[in-house]
C-alpha positions in Angstrom: -4.8 15.4 12.3 -1.2 14.9 11.9 0.0 11.7 11.0 2.3 9.7 13.4 5.4 8.2 12.4 7.4 5.4 14.7 11.2 5.1 14.2 12.7 2.1 15.7 16.3 2.1 15.8 19.2 1.6 18.4 21.1 4.5 17.2 20.3 7.9 18.7 21.9 9.7 15.8 19.7 8.2 13.2 16.7 8.9 15.1 17.5 12.5 15.7 18.3 13.1 12.0 14.9 11.5 10.9 12.9 13.0 13.7 14.2 16.7 12.7 13.2 15.8 8.8 9.7 14.6 9.7 8.9 17.1 12.6 9.8 20.1 9.9 7.0 18.6 7.9 4.5 18.4 10.5 4.6 14.7 11.4 4.4 13.6 15.0 7.3 11.5 15.5 7.8 8.6 18.3 10.9 6.8 18.6 12.0 3.3 20.3 15.8 2.9 20.7 15.7 0.4 23.5 14.6 -2.6 21.1 13.7 -5.9 22.9 10.9 -8.8 23.0 8.5 -6.2 24.3 8.7 -4.2 21.1 5.3 -5.3 19.6 3.6 -4.1 22.9 5.2 -0.8 22.8 4.0 -0.3 19.2 0.2 -1.1 20.1 0.5 1.8 22.7 1.4 4.2 19.9 -0.5 2.9 17.2 1.5 4.7 14.3 0.4 5.4 10.8 3.7 4.5 9.5 7.0 2.8 10.9 10.6 3.2 10.0 12.8 0.2 11.3 16.3 -0.2 11.4 17.3 -3.8 10.4 20.5 -4.3 12.1 20.2 -4.1 15.9 21.8 -5.9 18.6 19.0 -7.8 20.4 16.7 -8.5 17.8 16.9 -7.8 13.8 14.5 -5.5 12.0 13.4 -8.6 9.9 12.3 -10.4 13.1 10.4 -7.2 14.4 8.7 -6.7 11.0 7.4 -10.1 10.9 6.0 -9.8 14.4 4.3 -6.7 13.4 2.6 -8.2 10.5 1.4 -11.3 12.4 -0.4 -9.0 15.0 -4.1 -8.1 14.0 -3.8 -4.9 15.4 -0.9 -3.7 13.4 -0.6 -5.7 10.4 -2.0 -3.1 8.2 0.5 -0.3 9.3 3.3 0.2 6.6 6.8 -0.6 7.5 9.8 1.2 5.9 13.1 -0.7 6.4 16.5 1.4 7.0 19.8 -0.2 6.6 23.4 0.6 5.4 23.0 -2.6 3.3 21.6 -1.8 -0.3 22.1 -5.3 -1.7 19.5 -6.9 -3.3 19.4 -9.7 -1.1 18.7 -7.6 1.9 16.1 -5.6 0.0 14.4 -9.1 -0.8 14.5 -10.2 2.8 13.0 -6.8 3.8 10.1 -7.3 1.5 9.5 -10.8 2.5 9.5 -9.9 6.2 6.3 -7.6 5.4 8.1 -4.2 4.5 6.5 -2.0 1.8 9.7 0.0 1.2 13.5 0.5 2.0 15.5 3.4 2.7 19.3 2.6 2.3 21.9 4.9 4.7 23.0 7.5 4.3 19.6 8.7 3.7 18.5 12.2 2.2 15.7 14.4 3.5 13.8 14.2 0.2 14.0 10.4 0.0 12.6 9.9 3.3 9.8 12.3 3.1 8.7 10.4 -0.5 8.9 7.2 1.0 6.8 8.2 4.2 4.4 10.2 1.9 3.9 6.8 -0.5 3.7 4.8 2.7 0.9 6.8 3.8 -1.0 6.5 0.5 -0.5 2.7 1.2 -2.1 2.9 4.5 -5.1 4.7 2.7 -5.8 2.2 0.4 -5.3 -0.7 3.0 -8.0 1.1 5.2 -10.3 1.7 2.4 -10.4 -1.9 1.3 -10.8 -2.9 5.0 -13.9 -0.7 5.2 -15.0 -1.9 1.9 -14.7 -5.5 3.0 -16.3 -5.1 6.1 -19.3 -3.4 4.7 -19.6 -6.5 2.2 -19.4 -9.0 5.2 -22.3 -7.2 7.1 -24.4 -7.3 3.9 -23.7 -11.0 3.2 -22.0 -10.3 -0.2 -19.0 -12.4 -1.3 -16.3 -11.6 -3.7 -15.9 -13.0 -7.2 -13.8 -15.9 -5.8 -17.1 -17.3 -4.4 -19.3 -16.0 -7.2 -17.7 -17.2 -10.4 -20.9 -16.9 -12.5 -21.1 -13.1 -11.8 -17.5 -12.4 -12.2 -17.9 -9.0 -14.1 -17.9 -5.3 -13.2 -21.5 -3.9 -12.3 -22.1 -0.6 -10.5 -25.0 -2.0 -8.7 -22.9 -4.8 -7.4 -20.5 -2.1 -5.8 -23.5 -0.1 -4.4 -24.8 -3.3 -2.8 -21.2 -4.0 -1.2 -21.6 -0.6 0.4 -25.1 -1.6 1.9 -26.8 0.9 -0.2 -25.3 3.8 1.7 -25.0 6.7 -1.2 -22.7 8.8 0.7 -20.4 6.0 1.4 -20.8 4.9 -2.3 -19.5 8.3 -3.4 -16.6 8.3 -0.9 -15.6 4.7 -2.5 -15.8 6.0 -6.2 -13.6 9.3 -5.0 -11.0 6.9 -3.4 -11.1 4.6 -6.0 -10.3 7.1 -8.5 -7.8 8.9 -6.6 -5.9 5.7 -5.7 -5.8 4.1 -8.9 -4.8 7.8 -10.7 -1.8 7.7 -8.2 -1.0 3.7 -8.7 -1.2 4.0 -12.7 1.3 7.2 -12.2 3.6 4.9 -10.4 3.3 2.0 -12.9 4.2 4.5 -15.5 7.3 5.8 -13.9 8.3 2.2 -13.2 7.8 1.3 -17.0 10.1 4.4 -18.1 12.6 3.6 -15.5 12.8 0.2 -15.7 12.3 -0.1 -11.9 11.1 -3.8 -11.1 10.3 -3.0 -7.4 8.2 0.1 -8.2 6.2 -1.9 -10.8 5.8 -5.1 -8.7 4.5 -2.9 -5.6 2.2 -0.7 -7.9 0.8 -3.6 -9.5 0.1 -5.4 -6.3 -1.6 -2.7 -5.1 -3.5 -2.1 -8.0 -4.8 -5.8 -7.8 -6.0 -5.5 -4.2 -8.2 -2.3 -5.4 -9.6 -4.1 -8.5 -10.4 -7.3 -6.9 -13.3 -5.6 -4.9 -15.1 -4.5 -7.8 -15.5 -8.0 -9.9 -13.4 -6.2 -12.8 -12.3 -9.1 -14.7 -11.2 -7.2 -17.7 -9.0 -4.9 -15.6 -7.5 -8.0 -13.7 -6.6 -9.9 -17.0 -4.6 -6.8 -18.1 -3.0 -6.7 -14.6 -2.2 -10.4 -15.1 -0.5 -9.7 -18.4 1.4 -6.7 -17.1 2.6 -9.0 -14.0 3.8 -11.3 -16.6 5.8 -8.9 -18.2 7.4 -7.7 -15.1 8.2 -11.2 -14.1 9.8 -11.9 -17.6 11.7 -8.7 -17.2 10.6 -7.6 -20.7 8.8 -4.5 -20.9 8.0 -4.0 -24.6 4.3 -4.3 -24.0 3.8 -2.6 -20.8 3.0 0.9 -21.8 0.2 -0.6 -24.3 -1.1 -2.6 -21.1 -0.8 0.5 -18.8 -2.7 2.7 -21.3 -5.4 0.0 -21.8 -5.7 -0.3 -18.0 -6.1 3.5 -17.8 -8.7 3.3 -20.2 -10.8 0.3 -18.7 -10.4 2.3 -15.0 -11.9 5.5 -16.5 -14.7 3.7 -18.0 -15.3 2.0 -14.6 -15.2 5.3 -12.7 -17.5 6.9 -15.2 -20.1 3.9 -15.0 -19.9 4.2 -11.4 -20.5 8.1 -11.2 -23.5 7.7 -13.9 -25.0 5.1 -11.4 -24.6 7.3 -8.4 -26.3 10.3 -10.4 -29.3 8.1 -10.5 -29.9 7.1 -7.0 
């Protein structure tokens, strides 16, 4: 099924350009240019996979709209990409604080738009996967490590219990975990090599969200150390930490697949 992208912008020219770029790649594109207080209801009717949201609009700012979207239970998991001619650090900071997952600066290029949308879809896939896994755990009555500190270690059987002993879902969980973490490790490597604080922060945050559902305290300690490196602005041990994280995740996946073979 083709993914739906919603463009919220008061400038028809921007909508037309973005629509052409995205539709040429097979996306189903919706747009809202008459932006007012009923914007959240309009978004609920469309239920897009990704939202591209302009910051500067006459009646209500993109920051405010993004905050409204993220507060709505039906919409909070939809990734929002902010669009603006302002590329200063403060504008970007406000966008991320409002709940945006990424930022596109005007004038935008086709490759940039497509890359950002593809990245946002990966985020949505990870979020959906985590929601399903959390729901399965809740139905089974299994709590996370924060409520069970004595068993705060990675065990394949605990992951199997979290998915209610559903072998097929367990396999899907392993496949999704491996695919998602492989992508995130690549993003972390890119961020380290380029010194891109934003890329690193987002990738590490997403990785933490993945890891926490597996009671993998060793992987979490590595991520905490990596987070400290990012905050300090010193990346001198980041590559070593990234390699250690990759090794730990590979061992986790191998353990999970071995457990699956015996079920």
